[in-house]
C-alpha positions in Angstrom: 12.7 7.4 7.2 9.1 7.7 8.5 9.3 11.5 8.1 9.6 11.3 4.2 8.4 7.9 3.0 8.8 9.0 -0.6 12.6 9.4 -0.1 12.8 6.4 2.2 11.5 4.1 -0.5 14.4 4.4 -3.0 16.9 4.4 -0.2 15.5 1.2 1.2 15.3 -0.3 -2.3 19.0 0.5 -2.8 19.9 -1.1 0.6 17.8 -4.2 -0.4 19.7 -4.6 -3.7 23.1 -4.0 -2.2 22.8 -5.9 1.0 20.3 -8.7 0.3 20.2 -9.1 -3.5 21.9 -11.8 -5.5 25.6 -11.7 -4.9 28.6 -14.0 -4.5 29.3 -12.1 -1.3 27.1 -13.3 1.6 24.5 -11.0 3.1 26.6 -11.1 6.3 29.7 -10.1 4.5 28.0 -7.2 2.8 26.5 -6.1 6.1 30.0 -6.3 7.6 31.3 -3.9 4.8 28.4 -1.5 5.7 29.3 -1.8 9.4 33.0 -1.1 8.7 32.2 2.1 6.7 29.6 3.2 9.3 32.1 2.7 12.1 34.7 4.7 10.2 32.2 7.5 9.8 31.4 7.3 13.5 27.7 6.7 12.8 26.5 5.0 16.0 23.1 4.1 14.7 24.2 2.5 11.4 27.2 0.8 13.0 25.0 -0.7 15.7 22.2 -1.6 13.3 24.3 -3.2 10.5 26.6 -4.8 13.0 23.6 -6.6 14.5 22.4 -7.5 11.0 25.9 -8.9 10.1 26.1 -10.7 13.5 22.9 -12.6 12.8 24.0 -13.7 9.3 27.7 -14.7 10.0 29.0 -17.8 11.8 30.3 -16.6 15.2 28.7 -13.2 14.2 29.2 -11.2 17.4 32.8 -12.2 17.7 33.5 -11.5 14.0 31.8 -8.1 14.1 33.8 -7.1 17.2 37.1 -8.3 15.7 36.5 -6.5 12.4 35.6 -3.3 14.2 38.8 -3.6 16.3 41.1 -4.4 13.4 39.8 -6.0 10.2 43.2 -7.0 9.1 43.6 -9.4 12.0 39.9 -10.4 12.2 38.8 -14.0 11.5 37.5 -13.2 8.0 38.8 -14.2 4.5 41.7 -12.4 2.9 39.3 -11.5 0.1 36.9 -9.8 2.6 39.9 -8.0 4.2 40.9 -6.6 0.8 37.3 -5.6 0.0 36.9 -3.8 3.4 40.2 -2.0 2.7 38.7 -0.7 -0.5 35.5 0.3 1.3 37.4 2.2 3.9 39.3 4.1 1.3 36.1 4.9 -0.5 34.8 6.2 2.9 37.7 8.8 2.8 37.2 9.6 -0.9 36.8 7.6 -4.1 40.1 8.7 -5.4 41.8 7.1 -2.4 41.3 3.7 -4.0 44.5 2.7 -5.9 45.1 0.1 -8.6 47.1 -1.8 -6.0 44.0 -2.0 -3.8 42.0 -3.4 -6.7 44.9 -5.8 -7.6 45.0 -7.0 -4.0 41.3 -7.8 -4.0 41.5 -9.6 -7.3 44.6 -11.6 -6.1 42.5 -12.7 -3.1 39.7 -13.9 -5.4 37.4 -10.9 -5.6 35.5 -10.5 -8.8 34.9 -7.2 -10.6 31.3 -7.4 -9.6 32.3 -7.9 -5.9 34.7 -4.9 -6.1 32.0 -2.8 -7.8 29.4 -3.7 -5.2 31.8 -3.0 -2.3 32.5 0.4 -3.7 28.8 1.1 -4.1 28.0 -0.2 -0.6 30.7 2.1 0.8 29.5 5.1 -1.1 25.9 4.5 -0.2 26.7 4.1 3.4 28.6 7.4 3.4 25.3 8.9 2.3 23.2 6.9 4.7 25.6 7.8 7.6 25.4 11.5 6.8 21.7 11.3 6.4 21.2 9.7 9.8 23.7 11.9 11.7 22.8 15.0 9.8 19.2 14.8 11.1 20.4 14.0 14.6 18.5 10.8 14.4 17.7 9.2 17.8 19.7 6.1 18.3 18.8 3.5 20.9 21.7 2.6 23.3 20.2 -0.9 24.1 21.8 -3.5 21.9 18.5 -5.6 22.2 16.7 -2.9 20.1 19.2 -3.6 17.3 18.9 -7.3 17.7 15.1 -7.2 17.4 15.5 -5.1 14.2 18.0 -7.6 12.9 15.5 -10.4 13.1 13.0 -8.4 11.1 15.5 -7.1 8.5 17.2 -10.5 7.9 13.8 -12.2 7.3 11.7 -9.4 5.7 14.3 -7.2 4.1 14.6 -3.4 3.8 11.8 -2.7 1.4 8.7 -1.5 3.3 10.8 -1.1 6.5 10.6 2.1 8.5 14.0 1.9 10.2 17.0 3.2 8.2 18.9 1.2 5.5 
Protein backbone atom coordinates (compact mmCIF):
# COMPACT_ATOMS: atom_id res chain seq x y z
CA UNK A 1 0.00 0.00 0.00
CA UNK A 2 2.82 2.39 0.81
CA UNK A 3 4.48 1.62 -2.54
CA UNK A 4 1.56 3.06 -4.59
CA UNK A 5 -0.47 5.46 -2.43
CA UNK A 6 -2.53 6.49 -5.46
CA UNK A 7 -3.85 2.92 -5.79
CA UNK A 8 -4.00 2.35 -2.03
CA UNK A 9 -6.39 5.26 -1.57
CA UNK A 10 -9.38 3.80 -3.49
CA UNK A 11 -8.72 0.32 -2.07
CA UNK A 12 -8.77 1.66 1.48
CA UNK A 13 -11.87 3.73 0.70
CA UNK A 14 -13.62 0.57 -0.56
CA UNK A 15 -12.61 -1.31 2.60
CA UNK A 16 -13.87 1.60 4.72
CA UNK A 17 -17.30 1.57 3.08
CA UNK A 18 -17.66 -2.22 3.07
CA UNK A 19 -16.33 -2.97 6.53
CA UNK A 20 -17.01 0.17 8.56
CA UNK A 21 -19.76 2.07 6.75
CA UNK A 22 -23.42 2.11 7.70
CA UNK A 23 -24.85 -1.39 7.67
CA UNK A 24 -27.27 -3.64 9.48
CA UNK A 25 -24.38 -6.11 9.74
CA UNK A 26 -22.00 -5.23 12.54
CA UNK A 27 -18.43 -4.26 11.77
CA UNK A 28 -17.30 -7.46 13.46
CA UNK A 29 -19.62 -9.57 11.30
CA UNK A 30 -18.33 -7.94 8.12
CA UNK A 31 -14.73 -8.44 9.23
CA UNK A 32 -15.60 -12.08 9.91
CA UNK A 33 -16.85 -12.45 6.32
CA UNK A 34 -13.57 -10.92 5.09
CA UNK A 35 -11.60 -13.26 7.35
CA UNK A 36 -13.49 -16.32 6.07
CA UNK A 37 -12.82 -15.44 2.44
CA UNK A 38 -9.17 -14.66 3.16
CA UNK A 39 -8.72 -17.96 4.99
CA UNK A 40 -10.34 -19.80 2.08
CA UNK A 41 -7.86 -18.07 -0.25
CA UNK A 42 -5.00 -19.01 2.09
CA UNK A 43 -3.94 -15.37 2.46
CA UNK A 44 -2.08 -15.40 5.76
CA UNK A 45 -1.77 -11.63 6.08
CA UNK A 46 -5.44 -10.80 5.41
CA UNK A 47 -6.70 -13.75 7.46
CA UNK A 48 -4.57 -12.66 10.42
CA UNK A 49 -5.29 -8.94 10.08
CA UNK A 50 -9.04 -9.15 9.57
CA UNK A 51 -9.35 -11.95 12.10
CA UNK A 52 -7.80 -9.57 14.64
CA UNK A 53 -10.13 -6.77 13.53
CA UNK A 54 -13.15 -9.10 13.88
CA UNK A 55 -11.97 -10.36 17.27
CA UNK A 56 -11.81 -6.86 18.67
CA UNK A 57 -15.35 -6.04 17.50
CA UNK A 58 -17.24 -9.23 18.44
CA UNK A 59 -18.30 -10.56 21.83
CA UNK A 60 -15.97 -13.48 22.65
CA UNK A 61 -14.11 -12.41 19.51
CA UNK A 62 -11.07 -14.68 19.60
CA UNK A 63 -13.23 -17.73 20.29
CA UNK A 64 -15.70 -16.81 17.55
CA UNK A 65 -12.99 -16.20 14.95
CA UNK A 66 -11.29 -19.52 15.77
CA UNK A 67 -14.61 -21.37 15.62
CA UNK A 68 -15.59 -19.81 12.29
CA UNK A 69 -12.22 -20.62 10.78
CA UNK A 70 -12.54 -24.24 11.98
CA UNK A 71 -16.16 -24.73 10.80
CA UNK A 72 -18.46 -21.76 10.39
CA UNK A 73 -21.56 -23.99 10.29
CA UNK A 74 -20.98 -25.09 13.91
CA UNK A 75 -19.54 -21.77 15.14
CA UNK A 76 -21.40 -19.68 17.75
CA UNK A 77 -22.75 -17.17 15.22
CA UNK A 78 -26.25 -16.48 13.97
CA UNK A 79 -27.84 -18.65 11.30
CA UNK A 80 -28.10 -15.52 9.18
CA UNK A 81 -24.33 -14.97 9.36
CA UNK A 82 -23.73 -18.65 8.58
CA UNK A 83 -25.86 -18.29 5.44
CA UNK A 84 -24.01 -15.12 4.44
CA UNK A 85 -20.60 -16.72 4.98
CA UNK A 86 -21.75 -19.66 2.84
CA UNK A 87 -22.52 -17.20 0.04
CA UNK A 88 -19.18 -15.41 0.54
CA UNK A 89 -17.26 -18.68 0.32
CA UNK A 90 -19.06 -19.57 -2.90
CA UNK A 91 -18.22 -16.14 -4.35
CA UNK A 92 -14.60 -16.91 -3.40
CA UNK A 93 -14.73 -19.91 -5.74
CA UNK A 94 -16.61 -18.02 -8.44
CA UNK A 95 -19.62 -15.76 -8.60
CA UNK A 96 -21.64 -18.28 -10.58
CA UNK A 97 -21.24 -20.75 -7.72
CA UNK A 98 -23.89 -18.87 -5.74
CA UNK A 99 -27.30 -20.45 -6.30
CA UNK A 100 -30.81 -19.18 -5.79
CA UNK A 101 -31.02 -21.70 -2.93
CA UNK A 102 -28.09 -19.97 -1.22
CA UNK A 103 -29.83 -16.60 -1.51
CA UNK A 104 -33.15 -18.12 -0.39
CA UNK A 105 -31.44 -19.61 2.67
CA UNK A 106 -29.95 -16.24 3.60
CA UNK A 107 -33.30 -14.52 3.18
CA UNK A 108 -35.05 -17.24 5.20
CA UNK A 109 -32.55 -16.58 8.01
CA UNK A 110 -33.39 -12.87 7.94
CA UNK A 111 -30.76 -11.42 5.60
CA UNK A 112 -31.84 -8.40 3.62
CA UNK A 113 -31.02 -7.88 -0.03
CA UNK A 114 -28.57 -5.15 0.98
CA UNK A 115 -26.80 -7.56 3.38
CA UNK A 116 -26.59 -10.19 0.63
CA UNK A 117 -25.29 -7.59 -1.82
CA UNK A 118 -22.68 -6.34 0.63
CA UNK A 119 -21.59 -9.89 1.48
CA UNK A 120 -21.02 -10.63 -2.20
CA UNK A 121 -19.08 -7.39 -2.62
CA UNK A 122 -16.96 -8.03 0.49
CA UNK A 123 -16.15 -11.51 -0.81
CA UNK A 124 -15.30 -10.27 -4.31
CA UNK A 125 -13.20 -7.40 -2.95
CA UNK A 126 -11.30 -9.71 -0.63
CA UNK A 127 -10.50 -12.08 -3.46
CA UNK A 128 -8.84 -9.08 -5.11
CA UNK A 129 -7.18 -7.90 -1.87
CA UNK A 130 -5.87 -11.43 -1.16
CA UNK A 131 -4.42 -11.76 -4.63
CA UNK A 132 -2.92 -8.29 -4.39
CA UNK A 133 -1.20 -9.04 -1.09
CA UNK A 134 -0.02 -12.52 -2.04
CA UNK A 135 0.82 -11.62 -5.64
CA UNK A 136 3.34 -9.07 -4.36
CA UNK A 137 4.75 -11.57 -1.84
CA UNK A 138 3.91 -9.06 0.89
CA UNK A 139 5.77 -9.58 4.14
CA UNK A 140 3.40 -10.82 6.81
CA UNK A 141 4.33 -10.66 10.49
CA UNK A 142 4.01 -13.95 12.35
CA UNK A 143 3.55 -12.31 15.76
CA UNK A 144 -0.19 -12.07 16.56
CA UNK A 145 0.55 -8.95 18.65
CA UNK A 146 1.39 -7.05 15.47
CA UNK A 147 -2.11 -7.74 14.15
CA UNK A 148 -3.66 -6.89 17.52
CA UNK A 149 -1.91 -3.50 17.52
CA UNK A 150 -3.15 -2.82 13.98
CA UNK A 151 -6.65 -3.87 15.07
CA UNK A 152 -6.74 -1.15 17.70
CA UNK A 153 -5.82 1.46 15.09
CA UNK A 154 -8.17 0.21 12.36
CA UNK A 155 -11.18 -0.20 14.65
CA UNK A 156 -10.81 3.32 16.01
CA UNK A 157 -9.40 5.25 13.03
CA UNK A 158 -10.59 3.24 10.05
CA UNK A 159 -8.98 2.26 6.78
CA UNK A 160 -8.83 5.60 5.02
CA UNK A 161 -5.39 7.12 5.46
CA UNK A 162 -4.00 3.80 6.71
CA UNK A 163 -0.83 2.39 5.27
CA UNK A 164 -1.52 -1.30 6.07
CA UNK A 165 -3.69 -3.29 3.68
CA UNK A 166 -7.47 -3.22 3.60
